[in-house]
MDAnalysis code that builds the backbone (N, CA, C; Angstrom):
import MDAnalysis as mda
import numpy as np

u = mda.Universe.empty(570, n_residues=190, atom_resindex=np.repeat(np.arange(190), 3), trajectory=True)
u.add_TopologyAttr("name", ["N", "CA", "C"] * 190)
u.add_TopologyAttr("resid", np.arange(1, 191))
u.add_TopologyAttr("resname", ["MET", "THR", "LEU", "PRO", "PRO", "THR", "VAL", "GLY", "ALA", "LEU", "SER", "SER", "SER", "PRO", "GLU", "SER", "ALA", "GLN", "GLN", "ARG", "LEU", "LEU", "VAL", "GLN", "LEU", "ARG", "HIS", "GLY", "GLN", "GLU", "ASP", "ALA", "LEU", "LYS", "GLU", "LEU", "TYR", "ASP", "GLY", "LEU", "SER", "GLY", "VAL", "THR", "TYR", "ARG", "VAL", "CYS", "LEU", "ARG", "MET", "LEU", "GLY", "THR", "PRO", "GLU", "ASP", "ALA", "GLN", "GLU", "ALA", "LEU", "GLN", "ASP", "THR", "PHE", "VAL", "ARG", "LEU", "ALA", "ASP", "ARG", "ALA", "GLU", "VAL", "TYR", "ASP", "PRO", "SER", "ARG", "GLY", "THR", "VAL", "ARG", "THR", "PHE", "VAL", "LEU", "THR", "ILE", "ALA", "HIS", "HIS", "LEU", "CYS", "LEU", "GLU", "ARG", "LEU", "ARG", "ALA", "ARG", "ARG", "SER", "ARG", "PRO", "VAL", "ARG", "ASP", "HIS", "ASP", "ARG", "GLU", "ASP", "GLU", "GLN", "ALA", "PHE", "ASP", "LEU", "PRO", "SER", "MET", "ALA", "ALA", "ARG", "ASP", "PRO", "LEU", "ASP", "GLU", "ALA", "LEU", "VAL", "GLN", "SER", "ALA", "LEU", "ALA", "GLY", "LEU", "PRO", "ASP", "THR", "ASP", "ARG", "LEU", "MET", "LEU", "GLU", "ALA", "MET", "PHE", "PHE", "ASP", "GLY", "TYR", "THR", "HIS", "ALA", "GLU", "ILE", "THR", "ALA", "ARG", "THR", "GLY", "LEU", "PRO", "LEU", "GLY", "THR", "VAL", "LYS", "SER", "ARG", "LEU", "ARG", "ARG", "ALA", "LEU", "LEU", "LYS", "LEU", "ARG", "GLU", "ARG", "MET", "LEU", "PRO"])
u.atoms.positions = np.array([
    [0.836, -1.182, 0.000],
    [0.000, 0.000, 0.000],
    [0.880, 1.244, 0.000],
    [0.598, 2.192, -0.890],
    [1.376, 3.427, -0.940],
    [0.589, 4.554, -0.300],
    [1.298, 5.408, 0.350],
    [0.683, 6.548, 1.019],
    [0.637, 7.738, 0.066],
    [-0.384, 8.568, 0.133],
    [-0.432, 9.761, -0.719],
    [0.672, 10.734, -0.324],
    [1.168, 11.502, -1.290],
    [2.223, 12.463, -0.958],
    [1.677, 13.543, -0.037],
    [2.579, 14.106, 0.732],
    [2.173, 15.190, 1.631],
    [2.047, 16.474, 0.834],
    [1.382, 17.425, 1.382],
    [1.206, 18.709, 0.714],
    [2.560, 19.361, 0.458],
    [3.476, 19.267, 1.405],
    [4.810, 19.841, 1.235],
    [5.551, 19.206, 0.084],
    [5.363, 17.920, -0.125],
    [6.055, 17.236, -1.210],
    [5.538, 17.698, -2.561],
    [4.270, 18.111, -2.631],
    [3.707, 18.561, -3.899],
    [4.327, 19.870, -4.359],
    [4.727, 20.700, -3.426],
    [5.280, 22.003, -3.799],
    [6.770, 22.095, -3.512],
    [7.466, 20.982, -3.615],
    [8.885, 20.984, -3.271],
    [9.766, 21.107, -4.510],
    [9.367, 21.944, -5.452],
    [10.217, 22.195, -6.607],
    [11.444, 22.968, -6.143],
    [12.524, 22.904, -6.921],
    [13.716, 23.668, -6.527],
    [13.420, 25.165, -6.357],
    [12.548, 25.708, -7.212],
    [12.227, 27.137, -7.117],
    [11.479, 27.449, -5.832],
    [10.497, 26.621, -5.473],
    [9.762, 26.895, -4.230],
    [10.673, 26.737, -3.020],
    [11.619, 25.817, -3.091],
    [12.588, 25.664, -1.999],
    [13.460, 26.918, -1.907],
    [13.884, 27.458, -3.058],
    [14.695, 28.672, -3.050],
    [13.887, 29.868, -2.539],
    [12.610, 29.920, -2.872],
    [11.780, 31.011, -2.354],
    [11.640, 30.920, -0.840],
    [11.479, 29.691, -0.323],
    [11.401, 29.518, 1.139],
    [12.710, 29.952, 1.792],
    [13.840, 29.625, 1.165],
    [15.139, 30.024, 1.708],
    [15.287, 31.546, 1.712],
    [14.780, 32.204, 0.683],
    [14.863, 33.656, 0.631],
    [14.014, 34.294, 1.732],
    [12.862, 33.714, 2.011],
    [12.022, 34.198, 3.113],
    [12.775, 34.015, 4.435],
    [13.425, 32.873, 4.606],
    [14.208, 32.631, 5.821],
    [15.345, 33.649, 5.937],
    [15.972, 33.948, 4.799],
    [17.063, 34.926, 4.793],
    [16.547, 36.307, 5.212],
    [15.357, 36.668, 4.762],
    [14.743, 37.943, 5.162],
    [14.581, 38.029, 6.673],
    [14.357, 36.874, 7.304],
    [14.143, 36.832, 8.750],
    [15.436, 36.570, 9.520],
    [16.567, 36.729, 8.838],
    [17.854, 36.666, 9.523],
    [18.447, 35.286, 9.731],
    [17.936, 34.279, 9.076],
    [18.490, 32.932, 9.222],
    [19.664, 32.769, 8.257],
    [20.879, 32.842, 8.798],
    [22.086, 32.837, 7.973],
    [22.311, 31.503, 7.260],
    [21.789, 30.404, 7.793],
    [21.934, 29.117, 7.114],
    [21.249, 29.126, 5.750],
    [20.214, 29.937, 5.606],
    [19.510, 30.036, 4.331],
    [20.428, 30.597, 3.251],
    [21.280, 31.559, 3.601],
    [22.216, 32.123, 2.640],
    [23.204, 31.055, 2.173],
    [23.662, 30.234, 3.090],
    [24.589, 29.157, 2.724],
    [23.929, 28.176, 1.753],
    [22.678, 27.835, 2.010],
    [21.984, 26.913, 1.113],
    [21.734, 27.532, -0.254],
    [21.386, 28.802, -0.286],
    [21.212, 29.480, -1.566],
    [22.545, 29.533, -2.322],
    [23.611, 29.799, -1.597],
    [24.945, 29.825, -2.212],
    [25.285, 28.451, -2.797],
    [25.038, 27.411, -2.030],
    [25.329, 26.056, -2.506],
    [24.548, 25.730, -3.775],
    [23.325, 26.196, -3.866],
    [22.487, 25.871, -5.008],
    [22.699, 26.745, -6.235],
    [23.162, 27.979, -6.029],
    [23.224, 28.927, -7.146],
    [24.627, 29.439, -7.478],
    [25.609, 29.055, -6.688],
    [26.949, 29.616, -6.917],
    [27.582, 29.139, -8.219],
    [27.280, 27.928, -8.651],
    [27.893, 27.419, -9.883],
    [27.520, 28.236, -11.099],
    [26.243, 28.415, -11.315],
    [25.781, 29.176, -12.478],
    [26.156, 30.647, -12.340],
    [26.123, 31.169, -11.129],
    [26.480, 32.572, -10.902],
    [27.963, 32.794, -11.196],
    [28.808, 31.876, -10.765],
    [30.242, 31.979, -11.032],
    [30.513, 31.955, -12.539],
    [29.822, 31.082, -13.263],
    [30.048, 30.986, -14.708],
    [29.653, 32.275, -15.419],
    [28.560, 32.903, -14.995],
    [28.163, 34.181, -15.585],
    [29.218, 35.248, -15.273],
    [29.678, 35.302, -14.030],
    [30.697, 36.283, -13.640],
    [31.996, 36.053, -14.412],
    [32.395, 34.814, -14.557],
    [33.618, 34.502, -15.286],
    [33.484, 34.888, -16.751],
    [32.343, 34.613, -17.319],
    [32.118, 34.969, -18.725],
    [32.204, 36.475, -18.921],
    [31.659, 37.227, -17.980],
    [31.653, 38.679, -18.125],
    [33.004, 39.313, -17.783],
    [33.663, 38.820, -16.743],
    [34.868, 39.483, -16.243],
    [36.169, 38.914, -16.794],
    [36.149, 37.658, -17.208],
    [37.311, 37.094, -17.876],
    [38.357, 36.437, -17.002],
    [38.424, 36.733, -15.714],
    [39.438, 36.093, -14.862],
    [38.767, 35.407, -13.678],
    [39.299, 34.273, -13.270],
    [38.721, 33.563, -12.117],
    [38.732, 34.397, -10.839],
    [39.769, 35.209, -10.656],
    [39.856, 36.015, -9.435],
    [38.734, 37.046, -9.382],
    [38.539, 37.758, -10.493],
    [37.465, 38.752, -10.537],
    [36.096, 38.090, -10.408],
    [35.946, 36.929, -11.053],
    [34.672, 36.212, -10.992],
    [34.365, 35.769, -9.568],
    [35.381, 35.294, -8.860],
    [35.184, 34.843, -7.472],
    [34.795, 36.019, -6.577],
    [35.445, 37.167, -6.778],
    [35.088, 38.355, -5.989],
    [33.649, 38.789, -6.272],
    [33.291, 38.805, -7.544],
    [31.924, 39.196, -7.915],
    [30.911, 38.203, -7.363],
    [31.261, 36.927, -7.359],
    [30.383, 35.894, -6.799],
    [30.122, 36.165, -5.321],
    [31.186, 36.427, -4.578],
    [31.018, 36.706, -3.151],
    [30.205, 37.982, -2.936],
    [30.501, 39.017, -3.712],
    [29.757, 40.270, -3.592],
    [28.274, 40.067, -3.906],
    [27.983, 39.177, -4.857],
    [26.597, 38.890, -5.228],
    [25.812, 38.369, -4.040],
    [26.392, 37.430, -3.312],
    [25.658, 36.835, -2.195],
    [25.632, 37.751, -0.973],
    [26.624, 38.621, -0.840],
    [26.564, 39.634, 0.217],
    [25.412, 40.596, -0.086],
    [25.320, 41.020, -1.349],
    [24.236, 41.927, -1.731],
    [22.882, 41.232, -1.619],
    [22.831, 39.944, -1.956],
    [21.580, 39.182, -1.807],
    [21.119, 39.214, -0.357],
    [22.036, 39.014, 0.567],
    [21.681, 39.034, 1.988],
    [21.157, 40.405, 2.400],
    [21.760, 41.454, 1.837],
    [21.339, 42.814, 2.173],
    [20.016, 43.204, 1.526],
    [19.712, 42.592, 0.380],
    [18.550, 43.033, -0.402],
    [17.483, 41.957, -0.564],
    [17.479, 40.968, 0.272],
    [16.517, 39.865, 0.149],
    [15.074, 40.351, 0.185],
    [14.820, 41.418, 0.923],
    [13.444, 41.920, 1.046],
    [12.933, 42.539, -0.254],
    [13.805, 42.834, -1.199],
    [13.414, 43.452, -2.471],
    [12.850, 42.411, -3.450],
    [13.168, 41.149, -3.239],
    [12.752, 40.100, -4.178],
    [11.229, 40.033, -4.297],
    [10.755, 39.995, -5.549],
    [9.328, 39.903, -5.842],
    [9.124, 38.697, -6.755],
    [8.498, 37.618, -6.248],
    [8.329, 36.400, -7.052],
    [7.530, 36.606, -8.337],
    [6.728, 37.643, -8.415],
    [5.953, 37.878, -9.630],
    [6.831, 38.397, -10.770],
    [8.040, 38.861, -10.443],
    [8.934, 39.414, -11.470],
    [9.952, 38.409, -11.971],
    [10.062, 37.245, -11.332],
    [11.020, 36.242, -11.782],
    [11.394, 35.292, -10.671],
    [12.211, 34.326, -11.036],
    [12.635, 33.308, -10.076],
    [13.749, 33.835, -9.179],
    [14.039, 33.108, -8.129],
    [15.146, 33.466, -7.239],
    [16.450, 33.417, -8.040],
    [16.581, 32.407, -8.894],
    [17.785, 32.282, -9.729],
    [17.959, 33.526, -10.595],
    [16.887, 33.991, -11.212],
    [16.949, 35.191, -12.040],
    [17.343, 36.400, -11.200],
    [16.795, 36.500, -9.997],
    [17.112, 37.598, -9.089],
    [18.610, 37.602, -8.761],
    [19.147, 36.439, -8.425],
    [20.571, 36.329, -8.076],
    [21.438, 36.654, -9.292],
    [21.085, 36.116, -10.454],
    [21.882, 36.371, -11.659],
    [21.801, 37.841, -12.087],
    [20.685, 38.492, -11.824],
    [20.574, 39.918, -12.122],
    [21.495, 40.724, -11.218],
    [21.557, 40.362, -9.948],
    [22.484, 41.025, -9.021],
    [23.909, 40.839, -9.522],
    [24.265, 39.610, -9.883],
    [25.619, 39.326, -10.373],
    [25.915, 40.117, -11.640],
    [24.955, 40.147, -12.539],
    [25.132, 40.874, -13.802],
    [25.418, 42.346, -13.543],
    [24.653, 42.972, -12.655],
    [24.856, 44.389, -12.353],
    [26.203, 44.630, -11.673],
    [26.607, 43.736, -10.786],
    [27.913, 43.891, -10.138],
    [29.048, 43.759, -11.151],
    [28.912, 42.826, -12.083],
    [29.939, 42.663, -13.119],
    [29.999, 43.888, -14.026],
    [28.840, 44.437, -14.365],
    [28.831, 45.655, -15.179],
    [29.533, 46.794, -14.446],
    [29.286, 46.924, -13.149],
    [29.953, 47.958, -12.361],
    [31.465, 47.782, -12.428],
    [31.923, 46.536, -12.297],
    [33.363, 46.265, -12.348],
    [33.937, 46.577, -13.726],
    [33.237, 46.162, -14.769],
    [33.726, 46.420, -16.126],
    [33.815, 47.912, -16.403],
    [32.813, 48.638, -15.996],
    [32.811, 50.078, -16.252],
    [33.833, 50.797, -15.380],
    [34.066, 50.295, -14.185],
    [35.041, 50.921, -13.294],
    [36.459, 50.773, -13.846],
    [36.765, 49.683, -14.439],
    [38.125, 49.492, -14.953],
    [38.251, 49.930, -16.413],
    [37.126, 50.316, -17.029],
    [37.103, 50.846, -18.395],
    [37.855, 49.956, -19.389],
    [37.672, 48.659, -19.187],
    [38.260, 47.733, -20.145],
    [37.262, 46.632, -20.421],
    [37.504, 45.907, -21.426],
    [36.628, 44.803, -21.811],
    [37.418, 43.511, -21.751],
    [36.728, 42.399, -21.447],
    [37.439, 41.123, -21.424],
    [37.924, 40.768, -22.823],
    [39.068, 40.104, -22.878],
    [39.603, 39.654, -24.153],
    [38.775, 38.468, -24.605],
    [38.305, 38.545, -25.855],
    [37.457, 37.474, -26.380],
    [38.110, 36.894, -27.609],
    [38.082, 35.619, -27.700],
    [38.590, 34.922, -28.866],
    [37.384, 34.521, -29.703],
    [37.035, 35.328, -30.711],
    [35.845, 35.077, -31.512],
    [36.001, 33.896, -32.449],
    [37.219, 33.384, -32.588],
    [37.427, 32.268, -33.497],
    [36.990, 30.938, -32.894],
    [36.827, 30.897, -31.579],
    [36.393, 29.646, -30.947],
    [34.916, 29.452, -31.179],
    [34.521, 28.225, -31.406],
    [33.101, 27.958, -31.605],
    [32.374, 27.792, -30.286],
    [33.074, 27.358, -29.266],
    [32.416, 27.196, -27.964],
    [33.013, 28.194, -26.982],
    [32.201, 28.645, -26.067],
    [32.663, 29.573, -25.050],
    [33.093, 28.773, -23.839],
    [34.377, 28.830, -23.544],
    [34.952, 28.013, -22.494],
    [34.336, 28.280, -21.130],
    [33.926, 29.505, -20.852],
    [33.362, 29.824, -19.536],
    [32.125, 28.988, -19.241],
    [31.365, 28.610, -20.260],
    [30.169, 27.828, -20.032],
    [30.459, 26.337, -20.014],
    [31.673, 25.963, -20.339],
    [32.029, 24.557, -20.322],
    [32.769, 24.170, -19.050],
    [32.949, 25.115, -18.128],
    [33.628, 24.810, -16.884],
    [32.798, 23.877, -16.032],
    [33.450, 22.984, -15.288],
    [32.659, 22.175, -14.366],
    [32.035, 23.076, -13.329],
    [30.803, 22.801, -13.007],
    [30.095, 23.688, -12.093],
    [30.423, 23.354, -10.653],
    [30.207, 24.358, -9.804],
    [30.357, 24.143, -8.373],
    [29.120, 23.460, -7.830],
    [28.036, 23.543, -8.535],
    [26.790, 22.904, -8.139],
    [26.224, 22.208, -9.373],
    [25.302, 21.323, -9.180],
    [24.735, 20.570, -10.293],
    [24.041, 21.504, -11.275],
    [24.306, 21.270, -12.571],
    [23.649, 22.045, -13.603],
    [22.505, 21.220, -14.154],
    [21.448, 21.893, -14.547],
    [20.317, 21.216, -15.136],
    [20.545, 21.152, -16.644],
    [20.809, 19.949, -17.200],
    [21.098, 19.846, -18.625],
    [19.928, 20.302, -19.494],
    [18.707, 20.180, -19.002],
    [17.555, 20.641, -19.770],
    [17.551, 22.159, -19.891],
    [17.871, 22.861, -18.801],
    [17.958, 24.323, -18.847],
    [19.046, 24.758, -19.817],
    [20.187, 24.101, -19.720],
    [21.310, 24.451, -20.581],
    [20.958, 24.221, -22.053],
    [20.316, 23.102, -22.353],
    [19.921, 22.797, -23.728],
    [18.885, 23.794, -24.223],
    [17.969, 24.197, -23.353],
    [16.938, 25.170, -23.718],
    [17.558, 26.517, -24.071],
    [18.502, 26.972, -23.256],
    [19.163, 28.252, -23.513],
    [19.975, 28.182, -24.807],
    [20.741, 27.109, -24.970],
    [21.552, 26.968, -26.187],
    [20.674, 26.937, -27.433],
    [19.566, 26.224, -27.354],
    [18.650, 26.130, -28.483],
    [18.024, 27.489, -28.789],
    [17.621, 28.203, -27.753],
    [17.010, 29.521, -27.944],
    [18.010, 30.499, -28.557],
    [19.248, 30.484, -28.074],
    [20.267, 31.371, -28.625],
    [20.600, 31.000, -30.068],
    [20.674, 29.707, -30.344],
    [21.002, 29.251, -31.699],
    [19.931, 29.658, -32.700],
    [18.701, 29.837, -32.245],
    [17.607, 30.222, -33.122],
    [17.588, 31.702, -33.474],
    [18.440, 32.489, -32.840],
    [18.502, 33.921, -33.134],
    [19.442, 34.181, -34.311],
    [19.172, 35.215, -35.083],
    [20.141, 35.601, -36.122],
    [21.482, 35.947, -35.467],
    [22.572, 35.674, -36.157],
    [23.905, 35.892, -35.592],
    [24.112, 37.319, -35.090],
    [23.655, 38.307, -35.835],
    [23.871, 39.694, -35.404],
    [23.128, 39.983, -34.103],
    [21.909, 39.458, -33.970],
    [21.145, 39.674, -32.737],
    [21.809, 38.962, -31.565],
    [22.245, 37.739, -31.793],
    [22.907, 36.965, -30.731],
    [24.189, 37.667, -30.276],
    [24.984, 38.159, -31.228],
    [26.240, 38.835, -30.886],
    [25.988, 40.139, -30.137],
    [24.933, 40.876, -30.524],
    [24.607, 42.110, -29.803],
    [24.148, 41.795, -28.377],
    [23.351, 40.723, -28.202],
    [22.927, 40.324, -26.844],
    [24.132, 39.947, -25.999],
    [25.051, 39.185, -26.568],
    [26.255, 38.794, -25.829],
    [27.087, 40.017, -25.457],
    [27.225, 40.954, -26.397],
    [27.995, 42.171, -26.110],
    [27.362, 42.957, -24.971],
    [26.037, 43.023, -24.964],
    [25.348, 43.790, -23.928],
    [25.385, 43.071, -22.580],
    [25.030, 41.789, -22.555],
    [24.894, 41.099, -21.275],
    [26.205, 40.571, -20.721],
    [27.075, 40.053, -21.572],
    [28.285, 39.418, -21.067],
    [29.501, 40.331, -21.087],
    [29.543, 41.266, -22.043],
    [30.708, 42.141, -22.141],
    [30.472, 43.512, -21.523],
    [29.220, 43.802, -21.181],
    [28.919, 45.047, -20.496],
    [28.836, 46.273, -21.385],
    [28.692, 46.095, -22.685],
    [28.586, 47.237, -23.579],
    [27.221, 47.907, -23.433],
    [27.217, 49.212, -23.540],
    [25.966, 49.974, -23.523],
    [25.392, 49.988, -24.934],
    [24.156, 50.457, -25.069],
    [23.551, 50.575, -26.398],
    [24.403, 51.475, -27.292],
    [24.895, 52.582, -26.737],
    [25.702, 53.516, -27.523],
    [27.002, 52.859, -27.990],
    [27.614, 52.056, -27.128],
    [28.852, 51.377, -27.509],
    [28.594, 50.324, -28.592],
    [27.466, 49.644, -28.516],
    [27.116, 48.669, -29.556],
    [26.872, 49.401, -30.875],
    [26.242, 50.562, -30.793],
    [26.022, 51.389, -31.981],
    [27.356, 51.748, -32.633],
    [28.310, 52.175, -31.829],
    [29.633, 52.544, -32.346],
    [30.337, 51.337, -32.977],
    [30.196, 50.170, -32.364],
    [30.859, 48.964, -32.881],
    [30.222, 48.456, -34.159],
    [28.897, 48.541, -34.267],
    [28.201, 47.954, -35.412],
    [27.937, 48.944, -36.540],
    [27.941, 50.231, -36.222],
    [27.621, 51.240, -37.221],
    [26.125, 51.391, -37.465],
    [25.313, 50.672, -36.693],
    [23.861, 50.770, -36.826],
    [23.350, 51.963, -36.024],
    [22.251, 52.555, -36.443],
    [21.660, 53.650, -35.654],
    [21.223, 53.144, -34.269],
    [21.245, 54.048, -33.302],
    [20.900, 53.688, -31.923],
    [19.506, 53.079, -31.827],
    [18.541, 53.645, -32.497],
    [17.178, 53.113, -32.467],
    [17.107, 51.698, -33.009],
    [17.885, 51.411, -34.051],
    [17.919, 50.066, -34.633],
    [18.521, 49.077, -33.647],
    [19.603, 49.482, -32.988],
    [20.234, 48.605, -31.993],
    [19.240, 48.294, -30.874],
    [18.572, 49.318, -30.368],
    [17.615, 49.109, -29.279],
    [16.468, 48.201, -29.708],
    [15.936, 48.421, -30.891],
    [14.801, 47.600, -31.329],
    [15.234, 46.165, -31.618],
    [16.425, 45.977, -32.174],
    [16.908, 44.607, -32.411],
    [17.141, 43.869, -31.092],
    [17.731, 44.561, -30.122],
    [17.954, 43.926, -28.822],
    [16.626, 43.569, -28.166],
    [15.682, 44.453, -28.220],
    [14.359, 44.191, -27.629],
    [13.689, 43.007, -28.316],
    [13.733, 42.992, -29.644],
    [13.123, 41.895, -30.407],
    [13.830, 40.564, -30.100],
    [15.156, 40.597, -29.985],
    [15.912, 39.373, -29.675],
    [15.564, 38.859, -28.276],
    [15.423, 39.783, -27.322],
    [15.047, 39.372, -25.969],
    [13.650, 38.758, -25.946],
    [12.736, 39.350, -26.695],
    [11.376, 38.796, -26.755],
    [11.374, 37.415, -27.410],
    [12.168, 37.230, -28.468],
    [12.273, 35.924, -29.119],
    [12.857, 34.890, -28.149],
    [13.897, 35.304, -27.419],
    [14.504, 34.401, -26.436],
    [13.481, 33.996, -25.388],
    [12.765, 34.963, -24.863],
    [11.761, 34.681, -23.842],
    [10.691, 33.740, -24.373],
    [10.216, 34.012, -25.585],
    [9.178, 33.179, -26.209],
    [9.645, 31.728, -26.369],
    [10.884, 31.555, -26.762],
    [11.423, 30.209, -26.981],
    [11.683, 29.454, -25.671],
    [11.883, 30.206, -24.586],
    [12.222, 29.571, -23.322],
    [11.027, 29.315, -22.421],
    [9.908, 29.955, -22.714],
    [8.709, 29.696, -21.909],
    [8.084, 28.366, -22.338],
    [7.528, 27.634, -21.360],
    [6.927, 26.330, -21.712],
    [5.681, 26.475, -22.562],
])
């Protein structure tokens, strides 16, 4: 005879667990920060490494991300995105601050077909389905749109800097980026 699942087991998705941890963090439970770090540090580190280019800078940005998460946990709004998205947005903004502060860009080898930063072994388990979904969504974008998205999100270029690099008018760059983001979102939603 099998017993019916408990109510808690029905809502024990990784996202709901992360949301519960964020609520605990809001109430000062420091163990919640450690668990969030254990679950999200791998993907966060890879994003930081991709943007900043060196393991040392990526590690510093990773630590700063979780310090800021602890300070700003009360700002999280589940209607605007997942906990993972919230953490990666914090990391993205911190990396942009670092890139702009040093007024340099990471060295990129455009001749490689694969980006080594995303092939690093993770500090935490990666979901192969998520990775395949993102790769598939990016592959479905026109090359110019994909390259502009990468320049903006991973290299920290502003719209004006992308305009200068591509020779396209600012309005065209903005509309292409917006359209590419909408296409990405459409392809990634179930």
